[in-house]
PATORLO-329387 format. One record per residue (C-alpha): residue in three letters; y, x, z. Coordinates in steps of 0.02 Angstrom, whole numbers, padded with zeros to 5 digits, always signed. Example, Ala and Ser with C-alpha at 12.3 -4.5 7.8 and 13.67 -1.06 7.14 Angstrom:
% residues 2
ALA-00225+00615+00390;SER-00053+00684+00357;
% end
This chain:
% residues 376
MET+01104+00644-00430;SER+00960+00601-00547;LEU+00955+00436-00640;GLU+00798+00389-00543;ARG+00886+00416-00377;GLU+01044+00329-00439;ALA+00939+00175-00475;LEU+00891+00160-00290;LYS+01069+00108-00250;ALA+01034-00061-00332;ALA+00882-00096-00219;LYS+00911-00258-00125;ARG+00743-00298-00044;ILE+00677-00145+00047;VAL+00516-00117+00144;VAL+00523+00024+00272;LYS+00361+00086+00348;VAL+00366+00191+00506;GLY+00217+00291+00567;THR+00148+00307+00742;SER+00199+00490+00754;THR+00379+00444+00713;ILE+00404+00315+00851;THR+00296+00392+00988;TYR+00287+00563+01068;SER+00129+00669+01065;ASN+00082+00596+01236;GLY+00085+00420+01162;LYS+00244+00363+01249;ARG+00379+00274+01149;ASN+00516+00380+01071;PHE+00664+00267+01112;SER+00788+00381+01025;GLN+00693+00366+00860;ILE+00663+00179+00877;ASP+00846+00148+00917;ARG+00902+00251+00767;LEU+00783+00156+00655;ALA+00848-00011+00720;ARG+01028+00045+00692;GLU+00997+00107+00514;LEU+00903-00050+00460;SER+01031-00164+00545;ASP+01174-00077+00456;LEU+01091-00100+00286;GLN+01053-00282+00329;ASN+01239-00305+00367;GLN+01278-00234+00194;GLY+01181-00378+00116;LYS+01013-00292+00093;GLU+00852-00380+00142;MET+00756-00267+00260;ILE+00572-00278+00308;LEU+00494-00160+00435;VAL+00308-00116+00433;THR+00267-00029+00595;SER+00121+00069+00663;GLY+00102+00116+00845;ALA+00028-00037+00932;VAL-00135+00050+00979;ALA-00047+00210+01037;VAL+00077+00113+01143;GLY-00065+00009+01217;VAL-00163+00165+01259;ASP-00012+00231+01353;ARG+00022+00067+01445;LEU-00162+00056+01497;GLY-00157+00236+01560;LEU-00302+00291+01450;ALA-00331+00475+01415;LYS-00358+00446+01228;LYS-00378+00312+01096;PRO-00541+00214+01126;ASP-00686+00250+01010;THR-00751+00071+01003;ILE-00675-00071+00901;PRO-00658-00187+01054;GLY-00573-00043+01146;LYS-00449-00017+01006;GLN-00418-00203+00991;ALA-00386-00218+01178;ALA-00262-00075+01168;ALA-00179-00157+01017;ALA-00166-00323+01110;VAL-00070-00239+01249;GLY+00030-00125+01135;GLN+00088-00258+01012;GLY+00180-00353+01147;VAL+00261-00197+01218;LEU+00312-00131+01048;MET+00381-00297+00987;HIS+00482-00318+01147;THR+00558-00147+01116;TYR+00604-00189+00936;GLU+00672-00360+00983;LYS+00785-00287+01117;LEU+00853-00144+01011;PHE+00880-00247+00853;ALA+00968-00380+00958;ASP+01088-00246+01019;TYR+01142-00229+00837;GLY+01157-00417+00810;GLN+00994-00443+00716;VAL+00858-00576+00732;VAL+00682-00511+00705;ALA+00513-00597+00682;GLN+00339-00531+00714;VAL+00220-00551+00566;LEU+00038-00504+00593;LEU-00070-00488+00438;THR-00257-00466+00414;LYS-00363-00444+00259;THR-00390-00632+00258;GLU-00209-00659+00205;SER-00231-00542+00058;LEU-00406-00588+00000;ASP-00376-00775-00017;ARG-00248-00810-00152;HIS-00186-00969-00068;ARG-00157-00878+00097;TYR-00075-00737+00001;THR+00044-00865-00074;ASN+00075-00942+00097;SER+00117-00770+00168;ARG+00245-00748+00029;ASN+00324-00916+00069;THR+00342-00868+00252;PHE+00419-00700+00211;MET+00541-00777+00087;GLU+00600-00907+00213;LEU+00628-00773+00345;LEU+00729-00670+00221;ARG+00828-00824+00169;GLN+00876-00848+00351;ARG+00929-00665+00365;VAL+00787-00623+00485;ILE+00708-00449+00483;PRO+00517-00468+00477;ILE+00425-00338+00580;VAL+00249-00323+00511;ASN+00090-00249+00580;GLU-00094-00274+00550;ASN-00168-00398+00672;ASP-00275-00265+00754;VAL-00329-00386+00891;VAL-00437-00488+00771;ALA-00458-00372+00619;LEU-00634-00316+00582;ASP-00706-00163+00492;GLU-00616-00042+00605;LEU-00446-00126+00606;LYS-00409-00082+00427;ILE-00319-00163+00284;GLY-00347-00004+00279;ASP-00188+00069+00357;ASN-00003+00036+00369;ASP+00039+00146+00220;ASN-00060+00030+00108;MET+00003-00120+00206;SER+00181-00072+00159;ALA+00131-00080-00025;LEU+00041-00246+00006;VAL+00195-00321+00089;ALA+00306-00253-00050;GLY+00196-00341-00177;ILE+00197-00504-00080;VAL+00388-00511-00069;ASP+00423-00429-00238;ALA+00522-00287-00157;ASP+00630-00163-00251;LEU+00591-00011-00143;VAL+00468+00052-00013;ILE+00516+00193+00106;ILE+00375+00273+00205;LEU+00440+00373+00354;SER+00310+00497+00414;ASP+00283+00663+00501;VAL+00291+00751+00332;ASP+00442+00783+00221;GLY+00355+00717+00065;LEU+00227+00775-00062;TYR+00207+00964-00079;THR+00129+01066-00218;ALA-00001+01119-00088;ASN-00033+01095+00098;PRO+00119+01180+00179;GLN+00020+01212+00339;THR-00101+01326+00247;HIS+00009+01377+00099;PRO+00182+01434+00159;GLU+00237+01453-00022;ALA+00210+01267-00057;GLU+00362+01176-00125;LEU+00421+00997-00098;VAL+00402+00886-00251;HIS+00562+00784-00265;THR+00510+00663-00403;VAL+00342+00600-00467;THR+00347+00498-00628;GLU+00158+00486-00647;ILE+00022+00495-00515;THR-00105+00607-00600;PRO-00284+00639-00543;GLU-00225+00813-00492;ILE-00096+00738-00374;GLU-00226+00621-00299;GLU-00348+00764-00272;SER-00216+00875-00191;ALA-00173+00741-00063;GLY-00334+00747+00039;GLY-00336+00768+00227;ALA-00308+00658+00378;GLY-00149+00623+00472;SER-00105+00659+00653;LEU-00217+00616+00800;ARG-00110+00464+00841;GLY-00101+00396+00663;THR-00232+00330+00542;GLY-00165+00389+00374;GLY-00135+00555+00289;MET-00054+00597+00123;ALA-00200+00520+00029;THR-00161+00345+00095;LYS+00022+00370+00050;ILE-00025+00415-00128;GLN-00134+00259-00137;ALA+00014+00156-00077;ALA+00128+00240-00205;LYS+00004+00205-00344;ALA-00007+00021-00298;ALA+00182+00002-00280;THR+00235+00093-00438;SER+00105-00001-00542;SER+00198-00159-00491;GLY+00370-00096-00536;ILE+00416-00047-00357;SER+00484+00127-00319;LEU+00420+00217-00164;VAL+00491+00362-00063;ILE+00397+00468+00064;ALA+00514+00556+00186;SER+00519+00629+00361;GLY+00548+00504+00501;THR+00647+00633+00598;GLU+00773+00658+00457;LYS+00941+00595+00520;ASN+01000+00436+00431;ALA+00853+00451+00312;VAL+00845+00268+00260;PRO+01029+00242+00215;ARG+01037+00411+00130;ILE+00885+00370+00023;VAL+00960+00201-00023;ALA+01122+00292-00068;GLY+01025+00397-00193;GLU+01018+00559-00097;GLU+00873+00674-00141;ILE+00771+00660+00018;GLY+00581+00668+00020;THR+00475+00625-00133;LEU+00520+00482-00249;PHE+00378+00398-00344;VAL+00464+00316-00490;SER+00415+00136-00528;ARG+00347+00085-00695;GLU+00460-00030-00795;ASN+00348-00181-00786;ARG+00354-00316-00654;LEU+00182-00392-00631;GLN+00167-00579-00630;PHE+00119-00649-00460;ARG-00066-00672-00497;LYS-00082-00493-00556;ARG+00009-00429-00401;TRP-00126-00515-00298;LEU-00259-00427-00402;ALA-00174-00258-00380;PHE-00130-00272-00195;GLY-00232-00405-00110;ALA-00402-00441-00184;ARG-00558-00364-00106;ILE-00639-00236-00222;MET-00822-00286-00234;GLY-00884-00144-00345;SER-00836-00040-00495;ILE-00874-00010-00677;VAL-00865+00158-00764;VAL-00792+00164-00940;ASP-00802+00292-01079;GLU-00661+00402-01144;GLY-00619+00284-01288;CYS-00593+00140-01167;CYS-00488+00251-01052;LYS-00370+00292-01196;ALA-00358+00110-01249;LEU-00314+00056-01071;HIS-00166+00175-01068;LYS-00091+00113-01230;ALA+00057-00006-01224;GLY-00006-00179-01181;GLY-00176-00117-01125;CYS-00336-00199-01187;SER-00482-00305-01136;ILE-00640-00214-01079;LEU-00793-00246-01187;PRO-00975-00205-01144;ALA-00974-00065-01274;GLY-00851+00037-01172;ILE-00948+00027-01008;THR-01060+00172-00959;GLY-01100+00131-00777;VAL-01100-00005-00644;GLU-01077+00028-00458;GLY-01108-00095-00317;SER-01173-00273-00314;PHE-01056-00413-00364;GLU-01051-00583-00447;ALA-00953-00650-00595;GLY-00772-00683-00543;SER-00765-00535-00424;THR-00626-00407-00425;VAL-00689-00234-00473;SER-00616-00062-00494;VAL-00618+00018-00667;LYS-00650+00205-00661;ASP-00668+00350-00782;ALA-00817+00469-00784;GLN-00733+00579-00651;GLY-00713+00432-00531;HIS-00525+00410-00550;GLU-00470+00229-00533;LEU-00385+00168-00692;ALA-00370-00020-00665;ARG-00429-00173-00569;GLY-00484-00339-00640;LEU-00590-00496-00630;VAL-00761-00480-00712;HIS-00841-00617-00816;TYR-01016-00550-00781;GLY-01107-00500-00622;SER-01171-00324-00588;GLU-01352-00364-00634;GLU-01296-00436-00800;LEU-01181-00288-00834;VAL-01323-00165-00809;LYS-01414-00253-00951;ILE-01267-00264-01072;LYS-01170-00103-01038;GLY-01145-00003-01197;CYS-01194-00147-01311;ARG-01090-00243-01439;SER-01019-00412-01387;ARG-01120-00502-01520;ASP-01280-00441-01436;ILE-01239-00514-01263;GLU-01327-00680-01292;GLU-01485-00596-01354;LEU-01491-00481-01201;LEU-01446-00610-01068;GLY-01500-00774-01146;HIS-01320-00837-01137;LYS-01144-00779-01176;ASN-00992-00849-01085;PHE-00867-00719-01146;ASP-00853-00576-01270;GLU-00755-00476-01141;VAL-00816-00409-00975;ILE-00634-00410-00913;HIS-00499-00498-01014;ARG-00333-00408-01027;ASP-00247-00556-00939;ASP-00359-00525-00787;LEU-00330-00336-00787;VAL-00202-00231-00694;ILE-00177-00053-00755;LEU-00144+00067-00610;
% end
């Protein structure tokens, strides 16, 4: 057993995400055998003193089945109507099965609003922490009934990372219809091998993870890599494994080499920075030069000055959260900007001492201060 896997034994607060294809059959009907096994595994770990949180997909698929529809609706109101029906059915199923194993569960529905507003983000944390204190298992889903821009936070893979950040979890386990990350797409490359451990999410790994998920789900490997990047940046380990693997969750927690482990970074982000990394809406992006890229990756990071900026994308105001990218478009960091996009276009590439001359004012030397920056 590797040291990285051995460390998973100490995980106390664990977020488990289950995909639509794991808890429903291809015809959209509920897979009671799988749901029951999931409830039993999480209940057993809860009885051992762990704190379990379940992030579940499947509300729309279950609603489609209950409504007798031939396929998932194409319109947002249609999807939301299916979700409204499916959420109740799915939650009733979970409540009944978890109760059989002596557990109390609570439904928690999140939208982007809870993550974009820092005060609501804090309130969400307080609710989660009280539920965990009372030994309740939160069952989390996006509030598809009221969510806009096509129901998305954007998906329950990324929601699992968001929830992990809110509650300061030790481990995220994503159960899916894939065994983990492969060196290539195993459906088109039979020689592809499973990657057991990832210590750094490189641009090559991100680029190899393209492609959509199943017809019933909303996420493919790309969304899982995004979730892993967000989680590991916050000091939270993440495992992607097959949802059909017998006793997958307890075996992962016991350190067994199942699926792909994305090893957490050592740091634990302070609460405000977790909000920046997980919750805040990205309003645009800035492109930085190679020198700035290298400085960002050094221990302790650095502030971003106008001199290191080569491009500005999107329209945003001072105080917005933006993505920091390299010339190839790979996301390096996220942070709060001191200048709006129109101002940045004028001062990009210049020295800090020239800001006032170019803009007529200078509030800060830095475009993003290191205290307002999260390295991904």
